C-alpha positions in Angstrom: -29.0 46.8 -74.7 -25.2 46.8 -75.1 -23.4 49.3 -72.8 -21.7 52.1 -74.7 -23.7 51.2 -77.9 -24.6 54.9 -78.7 -22.4 55.9 -81.5 -20.7 59.3 -81.2 -18.9 61.2 -83.9 -15.1 60.7 -84.0 -13.4 63.5 -82.1 -11.1 65.3 -84.6 -8.0 66.7 -83.0 -7.1 70.2 -84.1 -4.9 70.2 -87.2 -2.3 72.9 -87.4 -1.7 74.3 -90.9 1.7 74.0 -92.7 2.3 77.8 -92.3 2.1 77.5 -88.6 4.1 74.3 -88.7 7.0 75.9 -90.6 6.9 79.0 -88.3 7.2 76.9 -85.1 9.9 74.6 -86.3 12.2 77.1 -88.0 15.6 76.8 -86.5 15.3 73.1 -85.7 18.6 71.4 -86.5 18.7 69.4 -89.7 22.0 67.7 -88.8 22.4 64.9 -86.3 22.0 66.2 -82.7 25.3 66.1 -80.7 25.7 63.4 -78.0 25.4 64.5 -74.4 28.6 65.9 -72.9 28.4 63.8 -69.8 26.0 61.4 -68.1 23.7 62.9 -65.5 22.5 60.7 -62.5 19.0 59.6 -62.4 16.6 61.5 -60.2 15.6 58.3 -58.4 16.9 54.8 -58.8 13.5 53.4 -59.5 12.9 55.8 -62.4 15.1 54.2 -65.0 17.1 51.5 -66.5 20.8 51.4 -65.9 23.2 53.0 -68.5 24.7 50.8 -71.1 28.1 50.0 -69.7 29.5 48.5 -72.9 28.3 50.2 -76.1 28.6 48.7 -79.6 29.3 52.0 -81.3 32.4 50.5 -83.0 30.7 47.3 -84.1 31.2 48.2 -87.8 27.5 47.8 -88.7 26.1 49.8 -91.7 23.9 52.4 -90.1 22.4 53.1 -93.5 20.8 49.7 -93.3 18.0 49.8 -90.8 17.7 46.0 -90.9 21.2 45.9 -89.4 21.0 48.9 -87.1 17.7 48.2 -85.3 18.5 44.7 -84.1 21.9 45.9 -82.9 20.2 48.7 -80.9 17.6 46.3 -79.5 20.3 43.8 -78.5 22.6 46.4 -76.9 19.8 47.8 -74.7 18.5 44.3 -73.7 22.0 43.0 -72.8 23.6 46.0 -71.2 20.7 47.9 -69.5 20.1 45.5 -66.6 16.9 45.7 -64.6 17.2 44.3 -61.1 14.6 43.5 -58.4 16.9 45.2 -55.9 16.7 48.5 -57.7 13.7 48.4 -60.1 10.1 47.9 -59.2 7.5 46.0 -61.2 6.5 49.1 -63.2 10.0 49.3 -64.7 10.4 45.6 -65.2 7.0 45.2 -67.0 7.9 48.0 -69.4 11.0 46.0 -70.2 8.6 43.0 -70.9 6.6 45.2 -73.2 9.6 45.7 -75.4 11.3 42.3 -75.1 8.6 39.8 -74.0 10.0 36.5 -72.8 13.5 37.5 -74.0 13.9 39.9 -71.1 16.2 38.7 -68.3 16.4 40.5 -64.9 18.8 40.3 -62.0 17.2 38.8 -58.8 18.5 37.7 -55.4 18.9 34.2 -56.8 20.7 35.3 -59.9 19.6 36.2 -63.5 16.1 35.0 -64.3 13.7 35.3 -67.3 11.4 38.2 -66.2 8.1 36.7 -67.2 8.7 33.3 -65.8 10.1 34.8 -62.6 7.1 37.1 -62.0 4.4 34.7 -62.9 6.1 32.0 -60.8 5.8 34.1 -57.7 9.1 35.9 -57.7 9.3 38.9 -55.5 9.2 42.4 -57.1 7.9 45.5 -55.5 4.5 46.4 -56.9 3.8 43.1 -58.6 0.8 42.2 -56.4 -1.6 39.5 -57.6 -4.4 38.0 -55.6 -7.4 35.7 -56.0 -10.7 37.2 -57.3 -14.3 36.0 -57.8 -15.4 32.4 -58.4 -16.9 31.6 -61.8 -18.6 28.5 -63.1 -17.6 26.8 -66.2 -13.9 26.3 -65.9 -12.0 23.3 -67.4 -14.0 20.1 -66.7 -16.8 22.5 -65.5 -15.2 23.0 -62.1 -15.2 26.5 -60.6 -12.7 29.0 -62.0 -11.2 31.5 -59.6 -10.5 34.9 -61.0 -7.2 36.8 -60.7 -6.8 40.4 -59.8 -3.7 42.6 -60.3 -3.7 45.4 -57.7 -3.6 49.0 -58.8 -1.0 51.5 -57.7 -1.7 54.5 -60.0 0.8 57.3 -60.2 3.6 55.6 -58.2 5.7 54.1 -61.0 6.1 51.0 -58.8 3.0 48.8 -59.3 0.3 48.5 -62.0 -0.5 52.1 -63.0 -3.5 51.4 -65.2 -6.2 48.7 -65.0 -5.1 45.5 -66.8 -1.7 46.9 -67.7 0.3 43.8 -66.6 -1.6 41.4 -68.8 -1.6 43.9 -71.7 2.2 44.2 -71.5 2.4 40.4 -71.7 0.2 40.3 -74.7 3.1 39.3 -77.0 4.4 36.6 -74.6 2.2 33.7 -75.9 0.4 33.1 -72.6 -2.1 30.3 -72.7 -5.4 30.1 -70.6 -4.1 27.1 -68.7 -0.8 28.7 -67.7 -0.4 28.9 -64.0 0.2 32.2 -62.2 1.4 32.2 -58.6 -0.4 34.8 -56.4 -0.5 35.6 -52.7 -3.7 33.3 -52.6 -1.9 30.4 -54.3 -1.7 29.2 -57.9 -4.3 30.5 -60.3 -4.5 30.6 -64.1 -4.4 33.0 -67.0 -8.0 31.9 -67.8 -9.1 33.3 -64.5 -7.2 36.5 -65.1 -9.0 37.0 -68.4 -12.4 36.2 -66.9 -11.9 38.6 -64.0 -10.9 41.4 -66.4 -14.2 41.0 -68.3 -16.2 40.7 -65.1 -14.7 43.9 -63.7 -15.3 46.2 -66.7 -18.0 48.2 -64.8 -15.4 48.9 -62.1 -13.2 50.8 -64.6 -14.5 54.1 -63.4 -11.8 56.0 -65.3 -13.2 54.6 -68.6 -9.7 53.8 -69.6 -9.9 50.6 -71.6 -6.6 50.8 -73.6 -4.9 48.1 -71.6 -8.1 46.1 -71.2 -8.5 45.9 -75.0 -4.9 44.9 -75.6 -5.1 42.2 -72.9 -8.3 40.7 -74.1 -7.4 40.8 -77.8 -4.4 38.6 -77.1 -7.0 35.9 -76.1 -10.3 36.8 -77.6 -11.7 37.7 -81.1 -12.8 41.2 -81.9 -16.4 40.0 -82.0 -16.3 38.8 -78.4 -19.2 39.6 -76.1 -19.8 38.9 -72.4 -21.9 39.8 -69.4 -20.2 41.6 -66.5 -20.8 41.9 -62.8 -23.5 44.6 -63.3 -25.6 42.2 -65.4 -25.1 44.2 -68.5 -23.6 43.2 -71.9 -20.2 44.4 -73.0 -18.1 43.6 -76.0 -14.7 44.4 -77.6 -16.6 46.8 -79.9 -18.2 48.7 -76.9 -14.8 49.1 -75.3 -13.4 50.4 -78.5 -16.3 52.9 -78.8 -15.5 54.1 -75.3 -11.8 54.6 -76.3 -12.8 56.7 -79.3 -15.1 58.8 -77.2 -12.5 59.4 -74.4 -9.5 60.0 -76.7 -8.0 63.4 -76.0 -4.5 65.2 -76.2 -4.8 65.4 -72.4 -4.7 61.6 -72.0 -1.5 59.9 -70.7 1.4 60.3 -73.1 -0.7 62.5 -75.4 -3.2 59.8 -76.1 -0.6 57.4 -77.6 -1.7 54.5 -75.4 -5.3 54.8 -76.5 -4.2 55.1 -80.1 -2.1 52.0 -79.9 -5.0 50.0 -78.4 -7.4 51.4 -81.1 -5.0 50.6 -83.9 -4.3 47.1 -82.5 -8.1 46.3 -82.3 -8.6 47.7 -85.8 -5.7 45.6 -87.3 -7.0 42.4 -85.6 -10.6 43.1 -86.8 -9.3 43.6 -90.4 -7.0 40.6 -90.3 -10.0 38.4 -89.2 -11.8 39.5 -92.4 -14.5 41.5 -90.4 -16.1 44.5 -92.1 -14.8 48.0 -91.3 -18.2 49.6 -90.6 -19.8 51.5 -87.8 -17.5 52.0 -84.8 -14.7 50.2 -86.8 -15.0 52.8 -89.6 -14.8 55.6 -87.0 -11.6 53.9 -85.6 -10.2 53.7 -89.0 -10.8 57.4 -89.7 -9.3 58.4 -86.4 -6.2 56.2 -86.9 -5.6 57.7 -90.3 -5.9 61.2 -88.9 -3.4 60.5 -86.2 -1.0 59.0 -88.7 -1.3 62.1 -90.9 -0.8 64.5 -88.0 2.2 62.5 -86.9 3.7 63.0 -90.3 2.7 66.6 -90.6 4.2 67.5 -87.2 7.5 65.7 -87.7 10.7 67.7 -87.1 13.6 68.1 -89.5 15.8 65.7 -87.4 13.3 62.8 -87.8 11.8 63.2 -84.3 8.1 63.5 -83.8 6.4 66.4 -82.1 7.0 67.0 -78.4 3.3 67.7 -78.2 2.5 64.3 -79.6 -0.5 64.4 -82.0 -1.9 67.8 -81.1 0.4 70.4 -82.6 4.1 70.8 -83.7 6.8 70.9 -81.1 10.5 70.2 -80.7 12.7 69.6 -77.6 16.4 70.1 -77.2 16.3 67.5 -74.4 17.2 64.2 -76.0 15.5 62.1 -73.3 12.2 64.1 -73.7 12.5 63.7 -77.5 13.0 60.0 -77.1 9.9 59.7 -74.9 7.5 61.6 -77.3 9.0 60.2 -80.5 9.2 56.6 -79.1 5.5 56.6 -78.1 4.4 58.0 -81.5 6.7 55.6 -83.3 5.2 52.7 -81.4 1.8 53.8 -82.6 3.0 54.0 -86.2 4.6 50.5 -86.0 1.2 49.1 -84.9 -1.1 51.2 -87.1 0.8 51.5 -90.4 0.4 49.2 -93.3 3.5 47.7 -95.0 3.7 50.5 -97.5 3.6 53.3 -94.9 6.3 51.7 -92.7 8.7 51.8 -95.6 8.1 55.5 -96.4 11.2 57.7 -96.0 9.6 59.8 -93.2 8.9 56.7 -91.1 12.4 55.4 -91.7 13.8 58.8 -90.7 11.9 58.5 -87.3 13.3 55.0 -86.9 16.8 56.3 -87.4 16.2 59.1 -84.9 15.2 56.6 -82.3 18.2 54.4 -83.0 20.6 57.3 -83.0 19.2 58.8 -79.8 19.4 55.5 -78.0 23.1 55.3 -78.9 23.7 58.9 -77.8 22.0 58.3 -74.5 23.8 55.0 -73.8 25.6 56.5 -70.8 22.4 57.8 -69.2 20.1 56.1 -66.7 16.9 56.6 -68.8 13.3 56.7 -67.5 11.8 53.3 -68.3 8.6 54.6 -69.9 10.5 56.6 -72.5 13.1 53.9 -73.0 11.0 50.8 -73.4 8.1 52.3 -75.4 10.8 53.4 -77.9 12.3 50.0 -77.9 8.8 48.4 -78.2 8.2 50.5 -81.3 11.6 49.5 -82.8 10.8 45.8 -82.1 7.4 45.9 -83.7 8.7 47.9 -86.6 11.6 45.5 -87.2 9.3 42.4 -87.1 6.9 43.9 -89.6 9.4 45.3 -92.1 11.4 42.1 -92.2 8.2 40.2 -92.9 7.6 38.2 -89.7 4.7 40.2 -88.2 3.2 38.0 -85.5 0.5 40.4 -84.2 
């Protein structure tokens, strides 16, 4: 019997009525928020990406045209917020990879390097700790395939904070199974990394499969099934069902990571022509609910609720607003169809993210808030200009 096969009803988050919404958001500014008076130093050098030292505020672009503004903001933050292995740990660098993929360049002891190639090639970065795992039969030419394990360092913002986070953040990098990854136990392969992730599903005691789903779906179909180390059968569908059951406003970043994984799985299942029934219908219902509550709780300035998907909320702190809005916007960019992404309320959120990134250009921003916002902008730009590669 497949693990996690018992279907449970979709957990519906509390929806706050429009009367309450209007009462809690009255007084929120309708105009553009003012820029910060002066830059404040970061609390810790590992917490953020460096300020933009050369802004493009006088570039002459037409900010009424999102197709001009978004790439300018993406380019400015990639080129002028430099991540360095001397200052930033793997957690920060890999968030940069989430937003920019193979285009991210970092500063190392040997000079500027493409981040993905540097890390997978054995380059030193605090917290990027890979080792050999189990031995599996049936590799290329039927020789043994050795697994690959990325060590966990939860809560430190240095190493991998969630299981399978590294491979998930490289999902858009076009990695191939035969690609070599240098570990402390020597060169291994992406194929071994994928196999180890599947094998170790029973060891995910937190039942947090958001990153596992994202990592596997970059290399496996949504119908994929396998047997893990406990001898039981698992599947993409069973991991999705677990994510639906575990989703809660108390999850990391208000549940936005789980929602992104659920929406990504649903989109890939739909694109493959698979029927949206059973667990997939539950996922579709939940994604639609989250989209609607994101819209319902949107603030007058275009930002999304500081309470994510649970209830309305607005923050005067631009950095906090960037973090919550950026995470919710990233979810929308993945989950929304083409028509939704062109609706005025979504465009208003995109403008808020762009405007806030320009207003905080002099600040050393926390990397989670910064790069999830940039990831959302990147996905949104790809999809609205017609080159969606998901």
